[in-house]
Every structure is written in structure tokens, then in C-alpha cells.
TORKOL-4160 file (C-alpha; in steps of 0.2 Angstrom, whole numbers, padded with zeros to 4 digits, m for minus):
100
<pt num="1" X="m0118" Y="0195" Z="0062"/>
<pt num="2" X="m0139" Y="0204" Z="0064"/>
<pt num="3" X="m0140" Y="0217" Z="0079"/>
<pt num="4" X="m0153" Y="0204" Z="0089"/>
<pt num="5" X="m0142" Y="0190" Z="0088"/>
<pt num="6" X="m0126" Y="0204" Z="0096"/>
<pt num="7" X="m0140" Y="0207" Z="0107"/>
<pt num="8" X="m0147" Y="0190" Z="0114"/>
<pt num="9" X="m0127" Y="0184" Z="0113"/>
<pt num="10" X="m0120" Y="0197" Z="0124"/>
<pt num="11" X="m0137" Y="0195" Z="0137"/>
<pt num="12" X="m0132" Y="0174" Z="0135"/>
<pt num="13" X="m0114" Y="0180" Z="0138"/>
<pt num="14" X="m0120" Y="0192" Z="0155"/>
<pt num="15" X="m0131" Y="0177" Z="0162"/>
<pt num="16" X="m0118" Y="0165" Z="0159"/>
<pt num="17" X="m0107" Y="0176" Z="0168"/>
<pt num="18" X="m0120" Y="0179" Z="0184"/>
<pt num="19" X="m0122" Y="0161" Z="0184"/>
<pt num="20" X="m0105" Y="0159" Z="0186"/>
<pt num="21" X="m0103" Y="0171" Z="0199"/>
<pt num="22" X="m0116" Y="0165" Z="0211"/>
<pt num="23" X="m0105" Y="0146" Z="0208"/>
<pt num="24" X="m0090" Y="0155" Z="0214"/>
<pt num="25" X="m0082" Y="0149" Z="0197"/>
<pt num="26" X="m0072" Y="0168" Z="0194"/>
<pt num="27" X="m0064" Y="0161" Z="0178"/>
<pt num="28" X="m0075" Y="0158" Z="0172"/>
<pt num="29" X="m0088" Y="0174" Z="0178"/>
<pt num="30" X="m0075" Y="0184" Z="0171"/>
<pt num="31" X="m0070" Y="0177" Z="0153"/>
<pt num="32" X="m0090" Y="0179" Z="0152"/>
<pt num="33" X="m0093" Y="0197" Z="0154"/>
<pt num="34" X="m0078" Y="0199" Z="0147"/>
<pt num="35" X="m0087" Y="0195" Z="0130"/>
<pt num="36" X="m0102" Y="0206" Z="0136"/>
<pt num="37" X="m0091" Y="0220" Z="0137"/>
<pt num="38" X="m0083" Y="0218" Z="0121"/>
<pt num="39" X="m0100" Y="0214" Z="0111"/>
<pt num="40" X="m0107" Y="0229" Z="0123"/>
<pt num="41" X="m0093" Y="0244" Z="0117"/>
<pt num="42" X="m0095" Y="0236" Z="0099"/>
<pt num="43" X="m0112" Y="0240" Z="0101"/>
<pt num="44" X="m0109" Y="0256" Z="0109"/>
<pt num="45" X="m0120" Y="0253" Z="0123"/>
<pt num="46" X="m0113" Y="0262" Z="0136"/>
<pt num="47" X="m0129" Y="0258" Z="0147"/>
<pt num="48" X="m0123" Y="0237" Z="0145"/>
<pt num="49" X="m0106" Y="0242" Z="0150"/>
<pt num="50" X="m0109" Y="0250" Z="0162"/>
<pt num="51" X="m0119" Y="0236" Z="0169"/>
<pt num="52" X="m0107" Y="0224" Z="0166"/>
<pt num="53" X="m0091" Y="0235" Z="0177"/>
<pt num="54" X="m0102" Y="0235" Z="0190"/>
<pt num="55" X="m0101" Y="0216" Z="0188"/>
<pt num="56" X="m0087" Y="0215" Z="0185"/>
<pt num="57" X="m0081" Y="0226" Z="0199"/>
<pt num="58" X="m0088" Y="0214" Z="0210"/>
<pt num="59" X="m0081" Y="0199" Z="0203"/>
<pt num="60" X="m0061" Y="0205" Z="0203"/>
<pt num="61" X="m0068" Y="0210" Z="0223"/>
<pt num="62" X="m0071" Y="0193" Z="0228"/>
<pt num="63" X="m0055" Y="0188" Z="0219"/>
<pt num="64" X="m0044" Y="0201" Z="0230"/>
<pt num="65" X="m0038" Y="0208" Z="0215"/>
<pt num="66" X="m0044" Y="0226" Z="0219"/>
<pt num="67" X="m0033" Y="0235" Z="0206"/>
<pt num="68" X="m0044" Y="0227" Z="0195"/>
<pt num="69" X="m0060" Y="0231" Z="0207"/>
<pt num="70" X="m0056" Y="0250" Z="0206"/>
<pt num="71" X="m0054" Y="0250" Z="0187"/>
<pt num="72" X="m0069" Y="0245" Z="0184"/>
<pt num="73" X="m0077" Y="0255" Z="0199"/>
<pt num="74" X="m0070" Y="0267" Z="0189"/>
<pt num="75" X="m0076" Y="0265" Z="0173"/>
<pt num="76" X="m0094" Y="0262" Z="0180"/>
<pt num="77" X="m0091" Y="0281" Z="0190"/>
<pt num="78" X="m0085" Y="0287" Z="0173"/>
<pt num="79" X="m0102" Y="0281" Z="0162"/>
<pt num="80" X="m0115" Y="0287" Z="0175"/>
<pt num="81" X="m0107" Y="0302" Z="0172"/>
<pt num="82" X="m0108" Y="0302" Z="0155"/>
<pt num="83" X="m0125" Y="0295" Z="0153"/>
<pt num="84" X="m0134" Y="0301" Z="0171"/>
<pt num="85" X="m0134" Y="0280" Z="0173"/>
<pt num="86" X="m0140" Y="0277" Z="0194"/>
<pt num="87" X="m0139" Y="0262" Z="0197"/>
<pt num="88" X="m0159" Y="0259" Z="0206"/>
<pt num="89" X="m0155" Y="0242" Z="0216"/>
<pt num="90" X="m0133" Y="0236" Z="0216"/>
<pt num="91" X="m0139" Y="0218" Z="0223"/>
<pt num="92" X="m0151" Y="0215" Z="0207"/>
<pt num="93" X="m0141" Y="0226" Z="0195"/>
<pt num="94" X="m0158" Y="0237" Z="0191"/>
<pt num="95" X="m0152" Y="0250" Z="0180"/>
<pt num="96" X="m0163" Y="0266" Z="0179"/>
<pt num="97" X="m0157" Y="0277" Z="0164"/>
<pt num="98" X="m0159" Y="0296" Z="0163"/>
<pt num="99" X="m0155" Y="0305" Z="0149"/>
<pt num="100" X="m0142" Y="0323" Z="0153"/>
């Protein structure tokens, strides 16, 4: 699959995960966020990986699975240290990227 299609697929998965999160359909939210995560890793998109780790941590927190929430939050911290990723607005999922 060409790069443009992969990134489009990733963004669709992220959006679907977001919608399912608002609907409180956590199983589907996790499914689509994990699909996004797989594509981000495949494309070596660490900013995207960090973005979805934040979302997955939120979903797992909502489901009461604090162990998984901690796992994804820890990964987000690792990524942020790697690339100086700064969360500008946690609720809106806005990100600012700065090269180290």
C-alpha cells in the first residue's frame, strides 16, 4: 500500500477510535486505536504513536484497567523524551513537535 493510503487509513482508524470513545464503546475504541498504533509503528511515526498512546491510556482508564493505562502512559513519556513531544491541550489532542 502506498504511503498516502496508509496515512489515510491510520487517520480513519484514529477518528473511529475517537468516535467510539465518545460513544463509550471502549472495545471498538481500543480496536481502532490499536490499528492506528500498528500503522504508526510500521511508518515509524513516533509522534502518531505518542498521540495514540495518550488515547489508549484514557480508554483503559475509563474501563478501569489501570495497569494498561499505566503501560500506555509510560510509553507516551518515553516517546516524549525521545522527540521532545509536548502536549499542548490534553483534551483536544493537540500536539506541538520540537526537534531535539
